[in-house]
PDB file of N, CA, C and O in Angstrom:
ATOM      1  N   MET A   1     113.945 109.125 128.375  1.00  0.00           N
ATOM      2  CA  MET A   1     113.892 107.636 128.602  1.00  0.00           C
ATOM      3  C   MET A   1     112.327 107.246 128.298  1.00  0.00           C
ATOM      4  O   MET A   1     111.798 106.472 127.501  1.00  0.00           O
ATOM      5  N   VAL A   2     111.840 108.127 129.286  1.00  0.00           N
ATOM      6  CA  VAL A   2     110.174 107.288 129.191  1.00  0.00           C
ATOM      7  C   VAL A   2     109.483 107.624 128.003  1.00  0.00           C
ATOM      8  O   VAL A   2     108.553 106.875 127.703  1.00  0.00           O
ATOM      9  N   LYS A   3     109.758 108.698 127.169  1.00  0.00           N
ATOM     10  CA  LYS A   3     109.286 109.053 126.145  1.00  0.00           C
ATOM     11  C   LYS A   3     109.580 107.949 125.209  1.00  0.00           C
ATOM     12  O   LYS A   3     108.732 107.385 124.518  1.00  0.00           O
ATOM     13  N   ARG A   4     110.953 107.659 125.237  1.00  0.00           N
ATOM     14  CA  ARG A   4     111.310 106.367 124.072  1.00  0.00           C
ATOM     15  C   ARG A   4     110.464 105.121 124.358  1.00  0.00           C
ATOM     16  O   ARG A   4     109.970 104.526 123.401  1.00  0.00           O
ATOM     17  N   ARG A   5     110.217 104.586 125.896  1.00  0.00           N
ATOM     18  CA  ARG A   5     109.503 103.710 126.212  1.00  0.00           C
ATOM     19  C   ARG A   5     108.118 103.656 125.835  1.00  0.00           C
ATOM     20  O   ARG A   5     107.634 102.586 125.464  1.00  0.00           O
ATOM     21  N   ILE A   6     107.474 104.645 125.889  1.00  0.00           N
ATOM     22  CA  ILE A   6     105.949 104.694 125.616  1.00  0.00           C
ATOM     23  C   ILE A   6     105.761 104.859 123.864  1.00  0.00           C
ATOM     24  O   ILE A   6     104.734 104.424 123.342  1.00  0.00           O
ATOM     25  N   LEU A   7     106.901 105.559 122.981  1.00  0.00           N
ATOM     26  CA  LEU A   7     106.727 105.248 121.658  1.00  0.00           C
ATOM     27  C   LEU A   7     107.060 103.808 121.449  1.00  0.00           C
ATOM     28  O   LEU A   7     106.541 103.306 120.452  1.00  0.00           O
ATOM     29  N   THR A   8     107.884 102.974 122.247  1.00  0.00           N
ATOM     30  CA  THR A   8     108.081 101.887 121.516  1.00  0.00           C
ATOM     31  C   THR A   8     107.111 101.071 122.173  1.00  0.00           C
ATOM     32  O   THR A   8     107.148  99.910 121.767  1.00  0.00           O
ATOM     33  N   LEU A   9     106.375 101.263 122.929  1.00  0.00           N
ATOM     34  CA  LEU A   9     105.199 100.358 123.736  1.00  0.00           C
ATOM     35  C   LEU A   9     104.073 100.490 122.272  1.00  0.00           C
ATOM     36  O   LEU A   9     103.626  99.500 121.693  1.00  0.00           O
ATOM     37  N   PHE A  10     103.731 102.115 121.828  1.00  0.00           N
ATOM     38  CA  PHE A  10     102.877 102.300 121.211  1.00  0.00           C
ATOM     39  C   PHE A  10     103.088 101.567 119.832  1.00  0.00           C
ATOM     40  O   PHE A  10     102.113 101.003 119.335  1.00  0.00           O
ATOM     41  N   ILE A  11     104.140 101.545 119.272  1.00  0.00           N
ATOM     42  CA  ILE A  11     104.605 101.052 118.107  1.00  0.00           C
ATOM     43  C   ILE A  11     104.559  99.486 117.902  1.00  0.00           C
ATOM     44  O   ILE A  11     104.401  98.906 116.828  1.00  0.00           O
ATOM     45  N   THR A  12     104.756  98.835 119.334  1.00  0.00           N
ATOM     46  CA  THR A  12     104.562  97.505 119.465  1.00  0.00           C
ATOM     47  C   THR A  12     103.030  97.097 119.366  1.00  0.00           C
ATOM     48  O   THR A  12     102.627  96.060 118.839  1.00  0.00           O
ATOM     49  N   ALA A  13     102.289  98.017 119.921  1.00  0.00           N
ATOM     50  CA  ALA A  13     100.786  97.806 120.202  1.00  0.00           C
ATOM     51  C   ALA A  13     100.145  97.986 118.243  1.00  0.00           C
ATOM     52  O   ALA A  13      99.462  97.180 117.612  1.00  0.00           O
ATOM     53  N   LEU A  14     100.550  98.944 117.916  1.00  0.00           N
ATOM     54  CA  LEU A  14      99.984  99.264 116.445  1.00  0.00           C
ATOM     55  C   LEU A  14     100.568  97.861 115.593  1.00  0.00           C
ATOM     56  O   LEU A  14      99.724  97.110 115.104  1.00  0.00           O
ATOM     57  N   LEU A  15     101.607  97.635 115.482  1.00  0.00           N
ATOM     58  CA  LEU A  15     102.004  96.326 114.940  1.00  0.00           C
ATOM     59  C   LEU A  15     101.249  95.133 115.377  1.00  0.00           C
ATOM     60  O   LEU A  15     100.806  94.313 114.573  1.00  0.00           O
ATOM     61  N   ALA A  16     101.095  95.037 116.755  1.00  0.00           N
ATOM     62  CA  ALA A  16     100.163  93.411 116.921  1.00  0.00           C
ATOM     63  C   ALA A  16      98.728  93.787 116.363  1.00  0.00           C
ATOM     64  O   ALA A  16      97.941  92.876 116.102  1.00  0.00           O
ATOM     65  N   LEU A  17      98.342  95.231 116.158  1.00  0.00           N
ATOM     66  CA  LEU A  17      97.207  95.540 115.924  1.00  0.00           C
ATOM     67  C   LEU A  17      96.848  95.336 114.227  1.00  0.00           C
ATOM     68  O   LEU A  17      95.813  95.015 113.644  1.00  0.00           O
ATOM     69  N   ALA A  18      98.058  95.643 113.809  1.00  0.00           N
ATOM     70  CA  ALA A  18      98.129  95.584 112.440  1.00  0.00           C
ATOM     71  C   ALA A  18      98.228  93.998 112.041  1.00  0.00           C
ATOM     72  O   ALA A  18      98.030  93.680 110.868  1.00  0.00           O
ATOM     73  N   LEU A  19      98.509  93.099 112.934  1.00  0.00           N
ATOM     74  CA  LEU A  19      98.691  91.602 112.491  1.00  0.00           C
ATOM     75  C   LEU A  19      97.421  91.017 112.928  1.00  0.00           C
ATOM     76  O   LEU A  19      96.789  90.288 112.164  1.00  0.00           O
ATOM     77  N   LEU A  20      97.014  91.286 114.087  1.00  0.00           N
ATOM     78  CA  LEU A  20      95.810  90.565 114.620  1.00  0.00           C
ATOM     79  C   LEU A  20      94.326  90.946 114.111  1.00  0.00           C
ATOM     80  O   LEU A  20      93.407  90.144 114.277  1.00  0.00           O
ATOM     81  N   ALA A  21      94.128  92.138 113.516  1.00  0.00           N
ATOM     82  CA  ALA A  21      92.997  92.659 113.352  1.00  0.00           C
ATOM     83  C   ALA A  21      92.305  92.064 112.193  1.00  0.00           C
ATOM     84  O   ALA A  21      91.116  91.759 112.285  1.00  0.00           O
ATOM     85  N   PRO A  22      93.115  91.841 110.886  1.00  0.00           N
ATOM     86  CA  PRO A  22      92.551  91.276 110.108  1.00  0.00           C
ATOM     87  C   PRO A  22      92.317  89.721 110.094  1.00  0.00           C
ATOM     88  O   PRO A  22      91.534  89.251 109.268  1.00  0.00           O
ATOM     89  N   ALA A  23      92.862  89.050 110.834  1.00  0.00           N
ATOM     90  CA  ALA A  23      92.170  87.676 111.404  1.00  0.00           C
ATOM     91  C   ALA A  23      91.128  87.565 112.164  1.00  0.00           C
ATOM     92  O   ALA A  23      90.317  86.670 111.922  1.00  0.00           O
ATOM     93  N   ALA A  24      90.922  88.496 113.297  1.00  0.00           N
ATOM     94  CA  ALA A  24      89.873  88.842 114.079  1.00  0.00           C
ATOM     95  C   ALA A  24      88.617  89.537 113.217  1.00  0.00           C
ATOM     96  O   ALA A  24      87.476  89.491 113.677  1.00  0.00           O
ATOM     97  N   LEU A  25      88.897  90.172 111.960  1.00  0.00           N
ATOM     98  CA  LEU A  25      87.483  90.714 111.058  1.00  0.00           C
ATOM     99  C   LEU A  25      87.452  89.825 110.039  1.00  0.00           C
ATOM    100  O   LEU A  25      86.575  90.050 109.205  1.00  0.00           O
ATOM    101  N   ALA A  26      88.196  88.810 109.836  1.00  0.00           N
ATOM    102  CA  ALA A  26      87.681  87.721 109.156  1.00  0.00           C
ATOM    103  C   ALA A  26      87.043  86.811 109.656  1.00  0.00           C
ATOM    104  O   ALA A  26      86.686  86.018 108.785  1.00  0.00           O
ATOM    105  N   GLN A  27      86.672  86.494 110.804  1.00  0.00           N
ATOM    106  CA  GLN A  27      86.053  85.592 110.993  1.00  0.00           C
ATOM    107  C   GLN A  27      84.484  85.923 111.305  1.00  0.00           C
ATOM    108  O   GLN A  27      84.136  86.858 112.025  1.00  0.00           O
ATOM    109  N   ASP A  28      83.671  85.103 110.717  1.00  0.00           N
ATOM    110  CA  ASP A  28      82.369  84.970 110.264  1.00  0.00           C
ATOM    111  C   ASP A  28      81.714  84.104 111.131  1.00  0.00           C
ATOM    112  O   ASP A  28      81.811  82.902 110.885  1.00  0.00           O
ATOM    113  N   ASP A  29      80.889  84.562 112.360  1.00  0.00           N
ATOM    114  CA  ASP A  29      79.916  83.789 113.099  1.00  0.00           C
ATOM    115  C   ASP A  29      78.700  83.437 112.549  1.00  0.00           C
ATOM    116  O   ASP A  29      78.076  82.574 113.165  1.00  0.00           O
ATOM    117  N   ASP A  30      78.113  83.972 111.352  1.00  0.00           N
ATOM    118  CA  ASP A  30      77.256  84.069 110.756  1.00  0.00           C
ATOM    119  C   ASP A  30      76.620  82.424 110.338  1.00  0.00           C
ATOM    120  O   ASP A  30      77.356  81.752 109.616  1.00  0.00           O
ATOM    121  N   ASN A  31      75.743  82.013 110.632  1.00  0.00           N
ATOM    122  CA  ASN A  31      75.415  80.564 109.547  1.00  0.00           C
ATOM    123  C   ASN A  31      74.149  81.205 108.666  1.00  0.00           C
ATOM    124  O   ASN A  31      73.279  80.484 108.176  1.00  0.00           O
ATOM    125  N   ASP A  32      74.160  82.336 108.561  1.00  0.00           N
ATOM    126  CA  ASP A  32      72.807  82.968 107.442  1.00  0.00           C
ATOM    127  C   ASP A  32      73.396  82.556 106.180  1.00  0.00           C
ATOM    128  O   ASP A  32      72.612  82.120 105.336  1.00  0.00           O
ATOM    129  N   ASP A  33      74.765  82.620 105.861  1.00  0.00           N
ATOM    130  CA  ASP A  33      75.293  82.702 104.686  1.00  0.00           C
ATOM    131  C   ASP A  33      75.454  81.329 103.785  1.00  0.00           C
ATOM    132  O   ASP A  33      75.882  81.281 102.632  1.00  0.00           O
ATOM    133  N   ALA A  34      74.985  80.172 104.633  1.00  0.00           N
ATOM    134  CA  ALA A  34      75.048  78.924 104.081  1.00  0.00           C
ATOM    135  C   ALA A  34      74.086  79.088 102.831  1.00  0.00           C
ATOM    136  O   ALA A  34      74.374  78.495 101.791  1.00  0.00           O
ATOM    137  N   ASP A  35      72.920  79.901 102.909  1.00  0.00           N
ATOM    138  CA  ASP A  35      71.989  79.927 101.653  1.00  0.00           C
ATOM    139  C   ASP A  35      72.637  80.421 100.380  1.00  0.00           C
ATOM    140  O   ASP A  35      72.395  80.048  99.232  1.00  0.00           O
ATOM    141  N   ASP A  36      73.499  81.322 100.790  1.00  0.00           N
ATOM    142  CA  ASP A  36      74.133  82.304  99.606  1.00  0.00           C
ATOM    143  C   ASP A  36      75.363  81.251  98.848  1.00  0.00           C
ATOM    144  O   ASP A  36      75.985  81.756  97.913  1.00  0.00           O
ATOM    145  N   ASN A  37      75.618  80.163  99.153  1.00  0.00           N
ATOM    146  CA  ASN A  37      76.788  79.552  98.373  1.00  0.00           C
ATOM    147  C   ASN A  37      76.216  78.725  96.822  1.00  0.00           C
ATOM    148  O   ASN A  37      76.774  77.919  96.077  1.00  0.00           O
ATOM    149  N   GLY A  38      74.805  79.399  96.794  1.00  0.00           N
ATOM    150  CA  GLY A  38      74.207  78.065  95.723  1.00  0.00           C
ATOM    151  C   GLY A  38      74.315  76.767  95.709  1.00  0.00           C
ATOM    152  O   GLY A  38      74.835  76.063  94.843  1.00  0.00           O
ATOM    153  N   GLY A  39      73.775  76.440  96.762  1.00  0.00           N
ATOM    154  CA  GLY A  39      73.635  75.100  96.639  1.00  0.00           C
ATOM    155  C   GLY A  39      74.957  73.976  96.877  1.00  0.00           C
ATOM    156  O   GLY A  39      74.916  72.746  96.900  1.00  0.00           O
ATOM    157  N   ALA A  40      76.159  74.934  97.047  1.00  0.00           N
ATOM    158  CA  ALA A  40      77.323  74.032  97.162  1.00  0.00           C
ATOM    159  C   ALA A  40      77.385  73.561  98.755  1.00  0.00           C
ATOM    160  O   ALA A  40      76.635  74.008  99.623  1.00  0.00           O
ATOM    161  N   ALA A  41      78.359  72.634  98.954  1.00  0.00           N
ATOM    162  CA  ALA A  41      78.418  72.046 100.181  1.00  0.00           C
ATOM    163  C   ALA A  41      79.353  73.230 101.002  1.00  0.00           C
ATOM    164  O   ALA A  41      80.288  73.840 100.483  1.00  0.00           O
ATOM    165  N   PRO A  42      78.883  73.398 102.366  1.00  0.00           N
ATOM    166  CA  PRO A  42      79.937  74.240 103.123  1.00  0.00           C
ATOM    167  C   PRO A  42      81.268  73.598 103.169  1.00  0.00           C
ATOM    168  O   PRO A  42      81.547  72.401 103.104  1.00  0.00           O
ATOM    169  N   LEU A  43      82.095  74.714 103.304  1.00  0.00           N
ATOM    170  CA  LEU A  43      83.263  74.428 103.569  1.00  0.00           C
ATOM    171  C   LEU A  43      83.715  73.964 105.193  1.00  0.00           C
ATOM    172  O   LEU A  43      83.202  74.601 106.112  1.00  0.00           O
ATOM    173  N   PRO A  44      84.527  73.025 105.463  1.00  0.00           N
ATOM    174  CA  PRO A  44      84.778  72.480 106.778  1.00  0.00           C
ATOM    175  C   PRO A  44      85.360  73.803 107.660  1.00  0.00           C
ATOM    176  O   PRO A  44      85.824  74.840 107.184  1.00  0.00           O
ATOM    177  N   ASP A  45      85.183  73.430 109.188  1.00  0.00           N
ATOM    178  CA  ASP A  45      85.614  74.300 110.047  1.00  0.00           C
ATOM    179  C   ASP A  45      87.069  73.917 110.162  1.00  0.00           C
ATOM    180  O   ASP A  45      87.372  72.727 110.242  1.00  0.00           O
ATOM    181  N   THR A  46      88.171  75.061 110.176  1.00  0.00           N
ATOM    182  CA  THR A  46      89.288  74.523 110.049  1.00  0.00           C
ATOM    183  C   THR A  46      90.040  75.220 111.621  1.00  0.00           C
ATOM    184  O   THR A  46      91.200  75.038 111.991  1.00  0.00           O
ATOM    185  N   GLY A  47      89.139  75.901 112.218  1.00  0.00           N
ATOM    186  CA  GLY A  47      89.693  75.897 113.655  1.00  0.00           C
ATOM    187  C   GLY A  47      90.160  77.368 113.921  1.00  0.00           C
ATOM    188  O   GLY A  47      90.405  77.623 115.100  1.00  0.00           O
ATOM    189  N   GLY A  48      90.311  78.302 113.072  1.00  0.00           N
ATOM    190  CA  GLY A  48      90.936  79.448 112.817  1.00  0.00           C
ATOM    191  C   GLY A  48      91.138  80.198 114.141  1.00  0.00           C
ATOM    192  O   GLY A  48      92.300  80.544 114.354  1.00  0.00           O
ATOM    193  N   ALA A  49      90.327  80.478 114.966  1.00  0.00           N
ATOM    194  CA  ALA A  49      90.728  81.473 116.319  1.00  0.00           C
ATOM    195  C   ALA A  49      91.209  80.289 117.299  1.00  0.00           C
ATOM    196  O   ALA A  49      92.146  80.389 118.091  1.00  0.00           O
ATOM    197  N   ALA A  50      90.573  79.393 117.148  1.00  0.00           N
ATOM    198  CA  ALA A  50      91.513  78.030 118.102  1.00  0.00           C
ATOM    199  C   ALA A  50      93.058  78.186 117.989  1.00  0.00           C
ATOM    200  O   ALA A  50      93.764  77.996 118.980  1.00  0.00           O
ATOM    201  N   LEU A  51      93.519  78.489 116.932  1.00  0.00           N
ATOM    202  CA  LEU A  51      94.847  78.319 116.633  1.00  0.00           C
ATOM    203  C   LEU A  51      95.431  79.941 116.815  1.00  0.00           C
ATOM    204  O   LEU A  51      96.510  80.238 117.330  1.00  0.00           O
ATOM    205  N   VAL A  52      94.627  80.699 116.366  1.00  0.00           N
ATOM    206  CA  VAL A  52      95.215  82.304 116.108  1.00  0.00           C
ATOM    207  C   VAL A  52      95.335  82.764 117.846  1.00  0.00           C
ATOM    208  O   VAL A  52      96.428  83.044 118.338  1.00  0.00           O
ATOM    209  N   VAL A  53      94.324  82.782 118.478  1.00  0.00           N
ATOM    210  CA  VAL A  53      94.310  83.360 119.770  1.00  0.00           C
ATOM    211  C   VAL A  53      95.561  82.857 120.729  1.00  0.00           C
ATOM    212  O   VAL A  53      96.237  83.567 121.472  1.00  0.00           O
ATOM    213  N   PRO A  54      95.677  81.447 120.506  1.00  0.00           N
ATOM    214  CA  PRO A  54      96.939  81.079 121.722  1.00  0.00           C
ATOM    215  C   PRO A  54      98.187  81.724 121.143  1.00  0.00           C
ATOM    216  O   PRO A  54      98.916  82.353 121.910  1.00  0.00           O
ATOM    217  N   ALA A  55      98.517  81.615 119.762  1.00  0.00           N
ATOM    218  CA  ALA A  55      99.628  81.984 119.317  1.00  0.00           C
ATOM    219  C   ALA A  55      99.889  83.487 119.640  1.00  0.00           C
ATOM    220  O   ALA A  55     101.030  83.871 119.900  1.00  0.00           O
ATOM    221  N   ALA A  56      98.810  84.344 119.623  1.00  0.00           N
ATOM    222  CA  ALA A  56      98.942  85.735 120.023  1.00  0.00           C
ATOM    223  C   ALA A  56      99.089  85.965 121.366  1.00  0.00           C
ATOM    224  O   ALA A  56      99.810  86.922 121.647  1.00  0.00           O
ATOM    225  N   GLY A  57      98.633  85.389 122.217  1.00  0.00           N
ATOM    226  CA  GLY A  57      98.529  85.321 123.479  1.00  0.00           C
ATOM    227  C   GLY A  57     100.154  84.941 124.155  1.00  0.00           C
ATOM    228  O   GLY A  57     100.608  85.496 125.155  1.00  0.00           O
ATOM    229  N   ALA A  58     100.803  83.972 123.422  1.00  0.00           N
ATOM    230  CA  ALA A  58     101.811  83.629 123.698  1.00  0.00           C
ATOM    231  C   ALA A  58     102.959  84.692 123.246  1.00  0.00           C
ATOM    232  O   ALA A  58     103.983  84.892 123.900  1.00  0.00           O
ATOM    233  N   LEU A  59     102.645  85.305 122.093  1.00  0.00           N
ATOM    234  CA  LEU A  59     103.782  86.490 121.621  1.00  0.00           C
ATOM    235  C   LEU A  59     103.480  87.394 122.666  1.00  0.00           C
ATOM    236  O   LEU A  59     104.415  87.773 123.372  1.00  0.00           O
ATOM    237  N   LEU A  60     102.503  87.744 122.854  1.00  0.00           N
ATOM    238  CA  LEU A  60     102.050  89.196 123.944  1.00  0.00           C
ATOM    239  C   LEU A  60     102.968  88.922 125.249  1.00  0.00           C
ATOM    240  O   LEU A  60     103.745  89.741 125.740  1.00  0.00           O
ATOM    241  N   VAL A  61     102.684  87.397 125.785  1.00  0.00           N
ATOM    242  CA  VAL A  61     103.636  87.409 127.055  1.00  0.00           C
ATOM    243  C   VAL A  61     104.899  87.266 126.989  1.00  0.00           C
ATOM    244  O   VAL A  61     105.586  87.511 127.980  1.00  0.00           O
ATOM    245  N   GLY A  62     105.462  86.837 125.800  1.00  0.00           N
ATOM    246  CA  GLY A  62     106.484  86.767 125.338  1.00  0.00           C
ATOM    247  C   GLY A  62     107.418  87.897 125.172  1.00  0.00           C
ATOM    248  O   GLY A  62     108.601  87.883 125.513  1.00  0.00           O
ATOM    249  N   SER A  63     106.821  88.829 124.647  1.00  0.00           N
ATOM    250  CA  SER A  63     107.193  90.159 124.399  1.00  0.00           C
ATOM    251  C   SER A  63     107.342  91.060 125.854  1.00  0.00           C
ATOM    252  O   SER A  63     108.262  91.823 126.148  1.00  0.00           O
ATOM    253  N   GLY A  64     106.473  90.812 126.433  1.00  0.00           N
ATOM    254  CA  GLY A  64     106.156  91.486 127.861  1.00  0.00           C
ATOM    255  C   GLY A  64     107.356  90.898 128.597  1.00  0.00           C
ATOM    256  O   GLY A  64     108.007  91.761 129.186  1.00  0.00           O
ATOM    257  N   ILE A  65     107.845  89.576 128.722  1.00  0.00           N
ATOM    258  CA  ILE A  65     108.957  89.148 129.575  1.00  0.00           C
ATOM    259  C   ILE A  65     110.353  89.602 128.828  1.00  0.00           C
ATOM    260  O   ILE A  65     111.321  89.713 129.581  1.00  0.00           O
ATOM    261  N   LEU A  66     110.568  89.882 127.405  1.00  0.00           N
ATOM    262  CA  LEU A  66     111.778  90.002 126.931  1.00  0.00           C
ATOM    263  C   LEU A  66     111.813  91.743 127.164  1.00  0.00           C
ATOM    264  O   LEU A  66     112.835  92.354 127.476  1.00  0.00           O
ATOM    265  N   THR A  67     110.486  92.365 126.943  1.00  0.00           N
ATOM    266  CA  THR A  67     110.515  93.723 127.589  1.00  0.00           C
ATOM    267  C   THR A  67     111.013  94.117 129.049  1.00  0.00           C
ATOM    268  O   THR A  67     111.654  95.144 129.272  1.00  0.00           O
ATOM    269  N   GLY A  68     110.704  93.327 129.873  1.00  0.00           N
ATOM    270  CA  GLY A  68     110.979  93.534 131.193  1.00  0.00           C
ATOM    271  C   GLY A  68     112.524  93.205 131.528  1.00  0.00           C
ATOM    272  O   GLY A  68     113.279  93.841 132.263  1.00  0.00           O
ATOM    273  N   ALA A  69     112.775  92.057 130.799  1.00  0.00           N
ATOM    274  CA  ALA A  69     114.203  91.607 130.795  1.00  0.00           C
ATOM    275  C   ALA A  69     115.165  92.871 130.490  1.00  0.00           C
ATOM    276  O   ALA A  69     115.796  93.354 131.430  1.00  0.00           O
ATOM    277  N   VAL A  70     115.263  93.310 129.435  1.00  0.00           N
ATOM    278  CA  VAL A  70     115.812  94.382 128.766  1.00  0.00           C
ATOM    279  C   VAL A  70     115.646  95.643 129.623  1.00  0.00           C
ATOM    280  O   VAL A  70     116.605  96.377 129.862  1.00  0.00           O
ATOM    281  N   ALA A  71     114.391  95.881 130.088  1.00  0.00           N
ATOM    282  CA  ALA A  71     114.280  97.012 130.926  1.00  0.00           C
ATOM    283  C   ALA A  71     115.328  96.942 132.152  1.00  0.00           C
ATOM    284  O   ALA A  71     116.119  97.833 132.459  1.00  0.00           O
ATOM    285  N   LEU A  72     115.175  95.765 132.749  1.00  0.00           N
ATOM    286  CA  LEU A  72     115.698  95.684 134.142  1.00  0.00           C
ATOM    287  C   LEU A  72     117.635  95.503 133.827  1.00  0.00           C
ATOM    288  O   LEU A  72     118.408  95.750 134.753  1.00  0.00           O
ATOM    289  N   LYS A  73     118.057  95.147 132.718  1.00  0.00           N
ATOM    290  CA  LYS A  73     119.163  94.710 132.363  1.00  0.00           C
ATOM    291  C   LYS A  73     119.667  96.551 132.372  1.00  0.00           C
ATOM    292  O   LYS A  73     120.611  96.992 133.028  1.00  0.00           O
ATOM    293  N   GLN A  74     118.772  97.357 131.489  1.00  0.00           N
ATOM    294  CA  GLN A  74     119.452  98.558 131.335  1.00  0.00           C
ATOM    295  C   GLN A  74     119.400  99.539 132.772  1.00  0.00           C
ATOM    296  O   GLN A  74     120.233 100.394 133.073  1.00  0.00           O
ATOM    297  N   ARG A  75     118.343  99.208 133.448  1.00  0.00           N
ATOM    298  CA  ARG A  75     118.467  99.828 134.801  1.00  0.00           C
ATOM    299  C   ARG A  75     119.759  99.337 135.699  1.00  0.00           C
ATOM    300  O   ARG A  75     120.345 100.126 136.440  1.00  0.00           O
ATOM    301  N   ARG A  76     120.047  98.308 135.597  1.00  0.00           N
ATOM    302  CA  ARG A  76     120.844  97.414 136.288  1.00  0.00           C
ATOM    303  C   ARG A  76     122.644  98.004 135.642  1.00  0.00           C
ATOM    304  O   ARG A  76     123.747  98.067 136.185  1.00  0.00           O
ATOM    305  N   ARG A  77     122.262  98.245 134.625  1.00  0.00           N
ATOM    306  CA  ARG A  77     123.363  98.958 133.731  1.00  0.00           C
ATOM    307  C   ARG A  77     123.563 100.522 134.173  1.00  0.00           C
ATOM    308  O   ARG A  77     124.611 101.052 134.542  1.00  0.00           O
ATOM    309  N   GLY A  78     122.837 100.853 134.094  1.00  0.00           N
ATOM    310  CA  GLY A  78     122.669 102.384 134.317  1.00  0.00           C
ATOM    311  C   GLY A  78     123.092 102.920 135.828  1.00  0.00           C
ATOM    312  O   GLY A  78     123.819 103.882 136.074  1.00  0.00           O
ATOM    313  N   SER A  79     122.504 102.125 136.677  1.00  0.00           N
ATOM    314  CA  SER A  79     122.787 102.320 137.928  1.00  0.00           C
ATOM    315  C   SER A  79     124.361 102.417 138.594  1.00  0.00           C
ATOM    316  O   SER A  79     124.510 102.605 139.801  1.00  0.00           O
TER     317      SER A  79
END
């Protein structure tokens, strides 16, 4: 039973990493590349992390609550 929970937690963590790592790596805080665009106007700031981070936090909190509820329900049913 414990092995199954650990495996589920590990797989969930890997899935979260696979979903969130590209967004984290895509963020570029350098302003040095403004000269590399060939004189074109810079792209407007879209808010990237300001949208992704709260959504990811909400998903993590929600999944934790759901996992706790399922574990509690299974514990009550097994007793």
